[in-house]
SERO-4910 file (N, C-alpha, C, O; in steps of 0.05 Angstrom, whole numbers):
BEGIN
 pado doro    nc1    nc2    nc3   cac1   cac2   cac3    cc1    cc2    cc3    oc1    oc2    oc3
  Met    A    537    482   -365    530    510   -364    511    516   -387    515    510   -410
  Ser    A    488    530   -378    467    536   -398    475    561   -412    485    580   -400
  Thr    A    471    562   -440    480    585   -456    454    595   -471    438    579   -481
  Thr    A    450    621   -471    429    635   -487    444    648   -510    461    665   -507
  Trp    A    435    640   -534    447    653   -558    430    675   -568    408    672   -578
  Leu    A    442    700   -565    428    725   -573    431    731   -603    451    721   -615
  Pro    A    413    746   -615    416    754   -641    440    771   -646    450    783   -627
  Cys    A    450    774   -669    472    791   -675    467    820   -667    445    831   -671
  Ser    A    488    831   -654    489    860   -646    472    862   -619    471    884   -607
  Val    A    461    843   -610    447    843   -582    463    833   -561    474    811   -562
  Tyr    A    466    849   -539    484    841   -518    471    851   -490    454    869   -490
  His    A    480    839   -469    473    846   -444    487    872   -432    512    875   -435
  Glu    A    472    889   -419    486    912   -408    487    912   -377    500    930   -365
  Asp    A    474    894   -364    476    894   -335    470    865   -325    461    848   -341
  Tyr    A    475    859   -301    472    834   -288    442    822   -292    438    799   -300
  Ser    A    424    839   -286    396    828   -287    389    819   -315    374    800   -319
  Gln    A    401    833   -337    394    822   -363    407    795   -368    396    777   -381
  Asp    A    431    793   -357    448    767   -361    433    743   -348    436    720   -356
  His    A    419    751   -327    404    728   -312    375    729   -315    360    719   -298
  Gly    A    365    742   -338    337    743   -343    325    716   -348    339    698   -357
  Trp    A    300    712   -343    289    686   -349    286    681   -378    296    661   -388
  Trp    A    273    698   -392    269    694   -421    283    718   -434    273    741   -433
  Gln    A    306    712   -448    322    734   -458    318    740   -488    329    760   -497
  Thr    A    304    724   -502    299    731   -531    270    728   -537    256    714   -522
  Arg    A    261    740   -557    232    738   -565    224    709   -571    201    701   -566
  Phe    A    243    694   -582    239    666   -588    232    651   -565    213    636   -566
  Ile    A    247    655   -544    243    641   -519    217    649   -506    203    633   -494
  Lys    A    211    675   -508    184    685   -497    161    673   -511    140    666   -500
  Gly    A    165    669   -540    144    657   -554    140    628   -548    118    618   -548
  Lys    A    164    613   -543    160    586   -535    145    584   -509    128    566   -506
  Met    A    150    601   -490    139    598   -464    108    606   -466     91    594   -452
  Val    A    101    625   -483     72    631   -487     59    607   -499     37    600   -490
  Leu    A     70    594   -518     61    571   -531     57    549   -510     37    535   -510
  Leu    A     77    546   -494     74    524   -473     51    530   -454     36    512   -447
  Ala    A     48    556   -446     26    562   -427      0    557   -441    -18    546   -428
  Val    A     -4    565   -466    -30    559   -481    -34    530   -483    -57    521   -479
  Thr    A    -14    515   -489    -19    486   -490    -27    473   -465    -44    456   -465
  Leu    A    -14    481   -443    -20    470   -416    -46    479   -404    -61    464   -391
  Phe    A    -53    506   -408    -77    516   -396   -101    516   -412   -124    518   -402
  Val    A    -98    514   -440   -121    515   -456   -124    490   -473   -144    476   -472
  Phe    A   -103    485   -490   -106    464   -511   -109    436   -498   -127    421   -504
  Leu    A    -91    430   -478    -92    403   -468   -117    396   -452   -129    374   -456
  Pro    A   -126    416   -434   -153    410   -422   -177    405   -441   -196    391   -434
  Met    A   -175    417   -464   -197    416   -484   -196    387   -498   -217    375   -504
  Ile    A   -173    377   -502   -172    353   -519   -170    327   -499   -179    305   -508
  Ala    A   -160    329   -476   -155    306   -458   -180    298   -444   -195    314   -435
  Asp    A   -184    273   -443   -205    262   -426   -196    254   -399   -172    258   -393
  Ser    A   -213    244   -382   -206    240   -354   -184    223   -351   -169    226   -332
  Tyr    A   -180    203   -367   -158    186   -364   -132    198   -367   -114    193   -351
  Trp    A   -128    215   -388   -103    227   -394    -99    250   -374    -76    258   -369
  Leu    A   -120    261   -364   -117    284   -344   -106    271   -319    -90    283   -305
  Ser    A   -115    247   -312   -106    232   -288    -75    226   -291    -60    227   -272
  Ile    A    -67    220   -316    -38    214   -323    -22    241   -319      0    241   -307
  Cys    A    -33    263   -327    -20    289   -323    -16    296   -294      5    306   -285
  Asn    A    -39    290   -278    -38    295   -249    -16    278   -236     -1    288   -219
  Gln    A    -13    252   -244      8    234   -234     36    246   -241     54    246   -224
  Ile    A     38    257   -265     65    271   -273     70    294   -256     93    298   -248
  Gly    A     51    310   -250     54    333   -235     61    327   -206     78    340   -194
  Tyr    A     49    305   -194     54    296   -167     84    286   -166     98    291   -146
  Thr    A     91    271   -187    118    261   -189    139    284   -189    160    283   -175
  Ile    A    132    305   -206    150    328   -208    153    341   -179    175    345   -170
  Leu    A    131    346   -167    132    358   -140    148    341   -121    164    352   -105
  Gly    A    144    314   -121    158    297   -103    189    298   -110    206    299    -92
  Ala    A    195    296   -135    223    292   -144    239    319   -142    264    319   -143
  Leu    A    225    342   -140    238    368   -140    256    371   -115    279    381   -115
  Gly    A    243    362    -93    259    363    -68    283    344    -67    304    351    -55
  Val    A    281    320    -79    302    301    -83    323    313   -100    347    312    -93
  Gln    A    315    324   -122    335    338   -139    352    361   -125    376    364   -129
  Leu    A    337    375   -109    349    397    -95    372    386    -75    394    396    -73
  Leu    A    364    364    -60    382    352    -41    405    338    -56    428    345    -51
  Ile    A    400    320    -75    420    304    -88    435    320   -110    459    322   -111
  Gly    A    418    332   -128    432    344   -151    444    370   -147    462    378   -162
  Phe    A    436    386   -127    446    413   -122    463    417    -95    480    434    -93
  Cys    A    456    398    -75    470    401    -50    487    376    -42    502    377    -23
  Gly    A    483    356    -58    500    331    -54    494    315    -30    510    300    -20
  Gln    A    468    319    -20    459    303      2    442    280     -7    419    285    -15
  Ile    A    451    257     -6    436    234    -16    414    226      4    419    222     28
  Thr    A    390    223     -7    366    216      8    351    193     -3    348    191    -27
  Leu    A    343    175     14    325    153      4    301    152     23    290    130     28
  Gly    A    292    175     34    267    173     52    250    196     46    237    205     65
  His    A    249    206     22    234    231     18    203    226     18    188    245     21
  Ala    A    193    200     14    166    195     15    155    201     42    131    208     46
  Ala    A    174    199     63    163    205     91    154    234     93    134    240    106
  Phe    A    168    252     81    161    280     84    135    286     66    119    303     73
  Ile    A    133    273     45    109    276     29     85    265     45     64    277     45
  Ala    A     89    242     60     71    233     77     62    252     99     38    254    106
  Val    A     82    265    111     76    284    133     59    307    121     40    315    134
  Gly    A     65    317     98     49    337     85     20    329     81      1    343     87
  Ala    A     18    304     71    -10    293     64    -26    290     90    -49    298     90
  Tyr    A    -16    280    109    -29    273    134    -35    299    150    -55    300    164
  Thr    A    -17    320    149    -21    345    164    -44    358    151    -62    367    165
  Ser    A    -44    360    124    -65    375    110    -92    360    114   -113    373    117
  Thr    A    -93    335    114   -117    319    118   -128    322    146   -152    325    150
  Leu    A   -111    322    166   -121    326    193   -130    355    198   -150    360    213
  Leu    A   -117    374    186   -127    402    189   -154    405    174   -171    421    183
  Ile    A   -160    391    153   -184    394    140   -207    379    154   -230    389    154
  Leu    A   -201    356    165   -221    337    176   -226    344    206   -249    343    216
  Glu    A   -204    350    220   -205    351    250   -202    378    262   -212    382    284
  Phe    A   -189    397    249   -186    424    260   -212    439    262   -226    440    242
  Pro    A   -218    452    285   -242    469    285   -240    496    273   -238    516    286
  Trp    A   -242    496    247   -240    521    234   -261    542    239   -284    533    243
  Pro    A   -258    567    239   -280    586    241   -299    583    217   -290    574    196
  Glu    A   -323    590    220   -341    587    197   -336    605    174   -343    599    151
  Met    A   -322    629    179   -316    645    157   -294    631    139   -295    633    114
  Ile    A   -275    618    152   -255    604    137   -267    582    120   -260    578     97
  Ile    A   -286    569    131   -298    546    117   -315    557     95   -314    546     73
  Asp    A   -331    577     99   -348    590     79   -332    600     56   -341    598     33
  Phe    A   -310    611     60   -294    621     39   -274    601     26   -258    609      9
  Gly    A   -275    576     34   -261    555     22   -230    558     27   -214    550      9
  Leu    A   -222    570     50   -193    575     55   -180    554     71   -156    556     75
  Ala    A   -194    534     81   -183    513     99   -162    498     85   -140    493     96
  Tyr    A   -167    488     60   -148    473     44   -123    488     37   -101    480     42
  Pro    A   -128    513     24   -103    529     20    -85    535     43    -60    534     40
  Ile    A    -98    540     66    -80    544     89    -69    517     99    -48    518    112
  Ser    A    -81    496     96    -69    471    105    -47    463     87    -29    448     95
  Ile    A    -47    472     63    -22    466     43      2    478     57     22    465     62
  Phe    A      0    506     62     23    520     73     32    509    101     55    505    106
  Val    A     13    504    117     20    490    143     32    462    140     51    455    153
  Ala    A     22    447    124     31    420    116     60    422    107     77    408    117
  Ala    A     66    439     88     92    445     78    111    453     99    133    443    100
  Phe    A    103    470    117    122    479    138    127    457    157    150    454    166
  Val    A    107    441    165    112    419    182    129    399    172    146    390    186
  Ala    A    126    392    148    143    373    132    171    384    129    190    368    130
  Gly    A    175    410    127    202    421    126    215    420    153    239    414    154
  Ile    A    201    424    175    214    421    201    221    392    206    242    387    217
  Trp    A    203    373    198    208    345    202    232    335    185    246    317    193
  Ser    A    236    348    162    258    342    146    284    349    159    303    335    158
  Ile    A    284    374    172    306    384    186    317    365    207    341    360    209
  Leu    A    296    353    222    304    334    242    321    312    233    341    305    246
  Phe    A    314    301    210    328    279    198    352    287    181    368    271    172
  Gly    A    353    314    177    376    324    163    400    332    181    422    337    172
  Leu    A    393    333    208    414    340    227    440    319    225    463    328    227
  Pro    A    434    294    223    458    278    220    478    286    197    502    280    197
  Ser    A    466    300    176    484    306    154    507    325    161    526    328    146
  Ala    A    504    337    187    525    355    196    551    338    202    573    350    203
  Arg    A    548    313    207    570    297    216    576    274    196    599    265    194
  Val    A    555    263    180    559    241    164    550    247    136    534    265    131
  Lys    A    560    232    118    553    236     89    556    210     75    566    191     86
  Gly    A    547    210     50    551    185     33    532    163     44    509    167     50
  Phe    A    544    139     46    529    115     55    515    117     80    493    106     83
  Tyr    A    527    133    100    515    137    127    491    154    125    471    150    138
  Leu    A    494    174    108    470    191    106    446    177     92    422    183     98
  Ile    A    453    158     73    431    142     61    415    128     83    391    127     82
  Leu    A    431    117    102    417    101    125    400    118    141    377    111    148
  Thr    A    410    144    148    394    161    165    369    171    150    349    175    163
  Thr    A    369    176    124    347    184    110    327    161    107    303    165    107
  Met    A    337    137    104    319    112    104    305    110    131    282    102    132
  Ala    A    319    116    152    306    116    178    283    134    178    263    125    190
  Ala    A    283    157    166    261    174    165    237    162    154    215    168    163
  Gln    A    239    146    134    216    131    124    205    112    141    180    110    143
  Phe    A    221     95    155    209     75    172    199     86    198    178     77    207
  Ile    A    213    105    210    203    118    234    176    134    229    157    132    244
  Thr    A    176    149    207    153    165    201    127    150    193    106    152    205
  Val    A    131    135    171    108    124    159    101     98    172     78     94    178
  Asp    A    121     79    176    115     52    185    109     52    216     96     33    226
  Phe    A    118     72    231    114     71    260     95     94    267     72     88    274
  Ile    A    102    120    264     85    141    275     59    144    261     38    145    274
  Ile    A     61    145    234     34    149    219     17    123    221     -7    125    225
  Thr    A     29    100    217     13     74    217      1     69    244    -23     63    245
  Gln    A     17     70    267      9     62    291     -7     83    308    -21     77    327
  Tyr    A     -2    109    301    -13    130    318    -30    150    303    -53    155    310
  Val    A    -18    163    281    -34    184    267    -58    172    253    -79    185    252
  Ser    A    -55    147    243    -76    136    228   -101    129    247   -123    124    237
  Gln    A    -97    127    273   -116    119    292   -135    143    302   -155    139    315
  Ile    A   -124    167    294   -140    191    304   -168    190    295   -173    185    271
  Gly    A   -188    195    315   -215    195    307   -227    167    304   -250    164    295
  Gly    A   -211    145    312   -221    120    310   -228    109    281   -245     92    277
  Arg    A   -212    120    262   -217    113    235   -202     87    226   -207     79    203
  Gly    A   -185     75    242   -170     53    234   -145     61    218   -127     74    228
  Gln    A   -144     53    194   -119     60    177   -122     80    156   -103     91    146
  Ala    A   -148     86    149   -152    106    127   -169    129    135   -187    126    151
  Phe    A   -163    152    124   -179    177    127   -195    180    101   -183    182     80
  Ser    A   -222    181    103   -239    185     80   -241    214     73   -246    231     89
  Leu    A   -238    219     46   -240    245     37   -264    247     15   -259    244     -9
  Pro    A   -286    251     24   -310    249      5   -308    273    -14   -293    292     -7
  Pro    A   -322    273    -38   -322    294    -55   -333    319    -44   -353    319    -30
  Gly    A   -320    343    -49   -330    367    -36   -312    374    -10   -312    397     -1
  Thr    A   -299    355     -1   -282    361     23   -260    379     18   -254    396     34
  Ile    A   -245    377     -7   -224    393    -15   -236    417    -31   -249    413    -51
  Lys    A   -231    443    -19   -242    466    -33   -221    488    -34   -207    493    -15
  Val    A   -220    500    -58   -203    524    -61   -221    549    -67   -230    553    -90
  Gly    A   -226    565    -46   -246    587    -50   -275    574    -53   -282    555    -38
  Pro    A   -290    583    -72   -317    570    -75   -317    546    -91   -339    536    -96
  Trp    A   -293    536   -101   -291    514   -121   -283    487   -108   -261    483    -99
  Pro    A   -303    470   -106   -292    442    -97   -274    429   -116   -279    428   -140
  Ile    A   -252    418   -106   -233    402   -125   -244    373   -127   -234    356   -113
  Asp    A   -263    369   -143   -275    342   -145   -276    329   -171   -290    310   -175
  Thr    A   -260    340   -190   -258    327   -217   -229    330   -225   -214    346   -215
  Asp    A   -221    312   -245   -194    308   -254   -184    336   -266   -161    344   -263
  Leu    A   -203    350   -278   -196    375   -291   -189    395   -270   -169    409   -274
  Lys    A   -202    398   -249   -197    417   -229   -172    409   -214   -156    426   -206
  Val    A   -167    383   -210   -141    374   -197   -117    380   -215    -95    385   -206
  Tyr    A   -123    379   -242   -103    386   -260    -94    415   -260    -70    422   -260
  Phe    A   -115    432   -259   -106    462   -256    -93    468   -230    -74    484   -229
  Leu    A   -102    457   -207    -88    458   -183    -58    448   -185    -39    461   -174
  Met    A    -55    427   -198    -29    415   -201    -10    435   -218     13    440   -211
  Leu    A    -22    446   -239     -5    464   -255      4    488   -238     27    496   -240
  Val    A    -14    499   -223     -7    524   -206     15    516   -186     35    531   -183
  Leu    A     12    493   -172     31    485   -151     58    479   -165     78    488   -154
  Val    A     59    464   -187     85    459   -201     99    484   -209    123    488   -204
  Ile    A     84    501   -222     97    526   -230    107    542   -208    130    552   -209
  Leu    A     92    544   -186    101    557   -163    125    545   -150    143    560   -142
  Cys    A    126    520   -146    150    507   -134    173    507   -152    195    509   -141
  Val    A    171    504   -179    194    504   -196    204    534   -196    228    539   -198
  Thr    A    188    553   -195    197    581   -194    212    587   -168    233    600   -168
  Ile    A    202    577   -147    215    581   -121    244    569   -121    263    582   -112
  Val    A    245    543   -131    272    529   -130    291    543   -149    314    546   -143
  Leu    A    282    551   -172    299    563   -193    310    590   -182    334    596   -186
  Asn    A    292    605   -169    302    631   -157    322    625   -135    342    638   -134
  Leu    A    318    604   -117    336    599    -97    364    590   -109    385    598    -99
  Leu    A    362    574   -130    388    565   -142    404    590   -155    428    589   -158
  Arg    A    389    611   -162    404    635   -175    413    655   -153    425    676   -159
  Ser    A    409    647   -128    415    666   -106    441    656    -94    454    637   -103
  Arg    A    449    671    -72    473    665    -57    470    637    -43    489    622    -40
  Val    A    446    631    -35    441    605    -21    446    582    -42    460    563    -37
  Gly    A    434    585    -65    439    565    -87    466    559    -94    473    536    -99
  Arg    A    483    581    -96    511    578   -102    524    566    -79    543    551    -84
  Ala    A    518    570    -56    529    555    -33    521    526    -32    537    510    -23
  Trp    A    498    519    -41    490    491    -42    508    476    -63    518    454    -60
  Val    A    512    491    -85    528    478   -107    559    474    -98    572    454   -104
  Ala    A    568    494    -82    596    493    -74    597    470    -54    617    455    -55
  Ile    A    577    466    -37    578    444    -19    578    417    -32    593    399    -25
  Arg    A    561    415    -54    561    392    -70    588    384    -84    596    361    -85
  Asp    A    600    405    -93    625    400   -107    649    395    -88    666    378    -94
  Asn    A    649    408    -68    671    403    -48    666    417    -21    671    441    -19
  Asp    A    655    403     -1    646    415     22    668    429     39    664    449     52
  Ile    A    693    415     37    715    424     52    723    451     41    728    470     57
  Ser    A    726    455     14    732    481      1    711    500      8    717    523     15
  Ala    A    685    492      7    664    511     12    665    522     41    658    545     46
  Gly    A    674    505     60    677    515     88    701    533     89    699    553    104
  Val    A    723    529     76    747    546     75    737    573     65    746    594     75
  Met    A    720    574     46    710    600     32    693    614     52    686    637     45
  Gly    A    685    606     74    668    619     91    638    611     92    622    623    106
  Ile    A    632    591     76    603    581     76    598    565    101    614    547    108
  Asn    A    576    570    114    566    557    137    554    528    128    531    527    119
  Ile    A    568    507    129    562    481    116    536    472    130    516    467    117
  Val    A    536    470    156    512    458    170    488    474    165    467    463    161
  Lys    A    491    500    166    466    518    162    454    514    134    430    513    132
  His    A    472    513    113    462    510     86    450    482     81    430    479     68
  Lys    A    464    461     92    454    434     90    425    430    102    408    417     91
  Leu    A    422    443    126    395    441    140    375    457    124    351    449    123
  Leu    A    382    480    113    366    495     96    357    480     71    333    481     63
  Ala    A    376    465     59    367    450     37    346    426     45    328    420     30
  Phe    A    351    415     68    332    395     78    306    408     82    286    396     75
  Phe    A    305    432     94    279    446    100    264    451     72    241    444     70
  Val    A    277    462     53    265    469     29    256    443     13    236    444     -1
  Ala    A    271    423     16    264    397      3    239    385     16    221    375      3
  Gly    A    239    386     45    215    377     59    191    395     54    168    385     53
  Phe    A    195    421     52    173    440     46    159    432     21    135    429     21
  Ile    A    175    429     -2    163    421    -26    150    393    -26    130    389    -40
  Gly    A    162    375    -10    149    349     -6    122    351      8    102    338      1
  Gly    A    122    369     27     97    373     40     76    383     23     53    376     26
  Ile    A     82    401      5     64    412    -18     55    388    -34     31    383    -38
  Ala    A     74    373    -42     66    348    -58     46    331    -45     26    323    -58
  Gly    A     50    324    -18     31    309     -5      5    321     -2    -16    309     -5
  Ala    A      6    348      6    -20    362      9    -36    364    -17    -61    365    -17
  Phe    A    -22    365    -39    -36    366    -65    -47    337    -73    -69    335    -84
  Trp    A    -32    317    -65    -41    288    -74    -67    281    -60    -82    264    -70
  Ile    A    -73    293    -37    -98    283    -24   -123    294    -39   -145    285    -34
  Ser    A   -120    314    -57   -142    322    -73   -147    304    -95   -167    307   -108
  Asn    A   -130    284   -101   -133    263   -120   -141    237   -110   -144    217   -125
  Leu    A   -146    236    -82   -153    210    -70   -179    212    -57   -187    234    -48
  Ala    A   -194    190    -56   -220    186    -41   -213    181    -11   -228    188      6
  Ala    A   -189    169     -6   -182    160     22   -151    159     22   -138    153      2
  Ile    A   -140    166     46   -111    167     48   -101    147     67   -113    147     89
  Ser    A    -82    130     64    -72    111     82    -42    109     79    -32    118     58
  Pro    A    -27     97     98      1     95     96     11     82     72     33     87     63
  Glu    A     -5     63     61      2     49     36      7     66     12     18     57     -8
  His    A     -1     92     12      2    109     -9     31    121     -8     39    133    -28
  Phe    A     47    117     13     74    127     14     94    106     23    105    109     45
  Pro    A    100     85      7    117     64     14    147     73      8    153     93     -6
  Trp    A    164     57     19    193     64     16    200     63    -13    219     77    -20
  Phe    A    188     47    -30    194     45    -58    188     71    -72    199     76    -94
  Trp    A    170     89    -60    166    113    -74    189    132    -71    194    148    -89
  Ser    A    204    130    -49    227    144    -45    248    137    -65    261    155    -76
  Leu    A    252    112    -70    270    100    -88    263    109   -117    280    117   -133
  Trp    A    236    108   -122    227    116   -149    234    144   -156    241    149   -179
  Leu    A    232    164   -136    239    192   -141    269    195   -147    277    212   -163
  Val    A    286    178   -133    313    181   -141    319    170   -168    337    179   -181
  Gly    A    304    150   -176    306    140   -203    297    161   -224    307    162   -246
  Val    A    276    177   -216    267    197   -234    289    216   -241    294    222   -264
  Ile    A    302    228   -221    325    248   -226    349    236   -239    364    251   -252
  Leu    A    354    208   -235    376    196   -248    370    192   -279    388    195   -295
  Ile    A    347    187   -286    337    184   -314    336    210   -326    347    214   -348
  Gly    A    322    230   -312    319    258   -323    344    273   -324    347    288   -343
  Gly    A    362    270   -307    387    285   -305    392    297   -278    377    314   -270
  Val    A    413    289   -265    420    300   -237    431    328   -240    448    334   -257
  Gly    A    420    345   -222    430    374   -223    416    389   -245    427    408   -255
  Ser    A    392    383   -252    377    398   -272    348    397   -266    336    376   -260
  Ile    A    335    422   -266    306    423   -261    292    413   -285    270    402   -283
  His    A    303    416   -311    293    403   -334    293    372   -330    274    359   -340
  Gly    A    313    361   -318    316    334   -313    293    323   -296    283    301   -302
  Thr    A    284    338   -275    264    331   -256    237    327   -274    222    308   -271
  Ile    A    231    347   -293    207    347   -307    208    326   -328    187    313   -334
  Phe    A    232    322   -342    234    301   -364    232    272   -352    219    255   -363
  Gly    A    245    269   -329    246    244   -317    220    235   -307    214    211   -308
  Ser    A    203    254   -295    178    248   -287    158    242   -309    142    224   -306
  Ile    A    160    256   -332    143    249   -355    152    222   -366    135    207   -375
  Phe    A    176    216   -367    186    191   -379    177    168   -361    166    149   -372
  Met    A    181    169   -335    174    145   -318    144    142   -317    136    119   -316
  Val    A    127    162   -316     99    158   -312     88    148   -339     73    128   -339
  Val    A     95    159   -362     85    152   -387     94    124   -396     78    108   -406
  Val    A    119    118   -391    130     90   -399    116     69   -382    110     47   -392
  Met    A    111     75   -356     99     53   -339     70     51   -346     59     29   -344
  Glu    A     56     73   -355     29     71   -363     26     56   -390      8     41   -393
  Leu    A     45     61   -409     46     47   -434     51     17   -429     40      0   -442
  Leu    A     68     11   -410     73    -18   -403     49    -31   -394     43    -53   -403
  Gln    A     32    -17   -376      7    -29   -366    -12    -32   -389    -26    -52   -390
  Leu    A    -13    -14   -408    -31    -18   -429    -22    -42   -447    -39    -57   -458
  Ala    A      2    -45   -448     12    -70   -463      6    -95   -451      1   -114   -466
  Val    A      7    -96   -424      2   -120   -408    -28   -127   -409    -35   -151   -410
  Leu    A    -44   -107   -409    -74   -111   -407    -83   -132   -429    -97   -151   -422
  Pro    A    -78   -130   -454    -87   -149   -475    -78   -177   -469    -92   -196   -476
  Leu    A    -55   -179   -457    -44   -207   -452    -57   -219   -426    -55   -243   -421
  Ala    A    -69   -202   -412    -81   -213   -387   -104   -233   -390   -110   -249   -372
  Asp    A   -116   -232   -412   -137   -251   -421   -122   -279   -425   -134   -300   -419
  Ile    A    -98   -279   -436    -85   -303   -441    -69   -313   -416    -68   -337   -409
  Tyr    A    -56   -295   -403    -39   -300   -379    -51   -282   -356    -41   -261   -351
  Pro    A    -73   -290   -343    -86   -273   -321    -65   -267   -301    -66   -246   -288
  Lys    A    -45   -283   -296    -25   -277   -275     -9   -253   -280      2   -241   -261
  Leu    A     -7   -244   -306      8   -219   -312     -4   -195   -299     11   -178   -290
  Leu    A    -30   -194   -297    -44   -171   -287    -39   -171   -255    -36   -150   -243
  Ile    A    -39   -196   -244    -34   -198   -214     -5   -188   -207      0   -174   -188
  Asp    A     13   -198   -224     42   -192   -220     50   -167   -232     74   -163   -235
  Phe    A     33   -147   -241     42   -124   -255     60   -106   -237     77    -92   -248
  Leu    A     56   -106   -211     73    -90   -195    102    -98   -196    120    -81   -195
  Phe    A    106   -126   -199    134   -136   -200    145   -130   -227    169   -126   -230
  Ile    A    127   -130   -249    135   -125   -274    145    -92   -276    163    -84   -290
  Lys    A    130    -78   -261    135    -49   -261    162    -45   -246    178    -28   -255
  Glu    A    167    -58   -225    193    -54   -211    216    -64   -229    237    -52   -230
  Ala    A    211    -86   -241    232    -97   -261    239    -77   -282    262    -70   -287
  Ala    A    217    -66   -295    221    -45   -315    236    -22   -305    253    -10   -319
  Phe    A    230    -13   -279    243     10   -267    272      4   -265    289     21   -271
  Gly    A    278    -20   -255    309    -28   -252    321    -27   -280    342    -14   -283
  Leu    A    309    -40   -300    320    -39   -326    325    -11   -338    345     -6   -352
  Ala    A    306      5   -334    308     34   -343    332     48   -330    348     61   -345
  Ile    A    336     46   -305    359     55   -292    385     44   -303    403     59   -310
  Cys    A    387     19   -305    411      8   -316    416     17   -345    439     23   -353
  Ala    A    396     18   -360    400     27   -390    408     57   -390    425     65   -405
  Phe    A    397     72   -374    406    101   -374    435    105   -363    450    122   -372
  Met    A    442     90   -343    468     92   -331    489     82   -351    512     91   -350
  Ile    A    481     65   -369    501     55   -389    504     72   -414    525     79   -423
  Phe    A    479     78   -425    476     92   -451    474    122   -449    483    136   -467
  Glu    A    462    132   -426    456    162   -425    460    169   -397    441    177   -384
  Pro    A    483    167   -387    489    173   -358    482    199   -348    478    203   -324
  Asn    A    482    219   -366    476    248   -358    446    254   -360    437    275   -353
  Gly    A    430    234   -369    401    236   -366    389    251   -391    404    260   -409
  Ile    A    363    252   -392    349    263   -413    354    292   -418    355    302   -441
  Ala    A    358    307   -395    364    336   -395    388    342   -412    389    361   -427
  Tyr    A    408    326   -410    433    330   -423    426    328   -454    434    345   -469
  Arg    A    412    308   -463    404    304   -491    390    328   -502    395    337   -524
  Trp    A    371    338   -484    355    361   -492    375    387   -495    371    403   -513
  Trp    A    395    390   -477    412    411   -480    428    410   -507    432    430   -520
  Gln    A    437    386   -515    451    382   -538    433    388   -563    443    399   -583
  Met    A    408    381   -562    391    387   -584    385    417   -587    384    428   -610
  Lys    A    382    430   -565    380    459   -567    406    473   -576    404    492   -592
  Asn    A    428    464   -568    451    476   -579    457    469   -608    473    483   -621
  Tyr    A    446    448   -618    449    440   -646    434    460   -663    443    470   -684
  Phe    A    410    467   -654    393    486   -669    404    515   -666    405    531   -685
  Asn    A    413    520   -642    423    548   -638    447    553   -656    450    576   -666
  Leu    A    463    534   -659    489    537   -672    487    531   -703    506    537   -717
  Trp    A    465    520   -712    462    513   -739    464    537   -758    452    558   -752
  Pro    A    479    536   -780    490    513   -793    519    506   -785    533    490   -798
  Phe    A    529    519   -764    558    517   -757    561    498   -733    580    500   -719
  Ser    A    541    480   -729    543    462   -703    563    441   -709    564    430   -731
  Tyr    A    578    436   -688    599    415   -691    605    403   -663    622    385   -660
***
């Protein structure tokens, strides 16, 4: 349970104050400082390399947000979320490259923004189709059905059929200037970075508001005990399918965003390992916490990038290290999961919560 410590003699008078986003001036100051850092300071000091790292973090947050919603808040285990990200990416790409948009839409640069919404909706509907078995199965059996989504969607439908549209073979080329938002082409890492910030803030806000609503409370009740939730009058099937839709919707946004960072898109960008990676992100960051999604994404991307920087100097001595880096990355991922399960099973978000409480209660913290 999250607690906001108010100054002495300050108290809440109604429900809206009790559930306000930023309840003290100190918290408002922190959020203003964070906004200035993200939108002003960081773009000024970061070069193209570090902006690309930030874009990778943002993509991971968008991808893991849906996984967090399903596993952390609704108790529906998924190992096929990369399929819904792929659906979003390919839907957006096909709409941009193949759909006969009116000239006015193209001139005003609205094709890509519209394609993001359509891609998210299509991915959400596709997610519902594979969420239907959750009405009858759970646990290990639900894992298998969500894995089926990955193999059916990416390895069969996209690889064998969707990728062949227009006679392109396996990849869709996205030349610079193809992706536009209004009059601005998204053709540099800085522009992709600002697009990423807007989408991440929008998606996190949507999820947080949903979790504070009746729907969010129903999801948590299903996660804790679905039988008791049903006895209380919650429509289990309806809320499970709604969770799959929202998770797929956000996954579609993640896929539609990621094409702005690619010169070409192919099925190899959405392997099954990416689904497993996103589950690892929320395990490390903290299951059942939006902070955990963000912290886990930052940790995984930065640690793997530092690992690659450490391997590069050794590549001159052992060239095979560079060739085998993918396997080194997977081994490091496995070790990180094991380490957190043993030493910090509640994730980074729980440690962050403890640190905040220490300073809030100081000097009487215990």
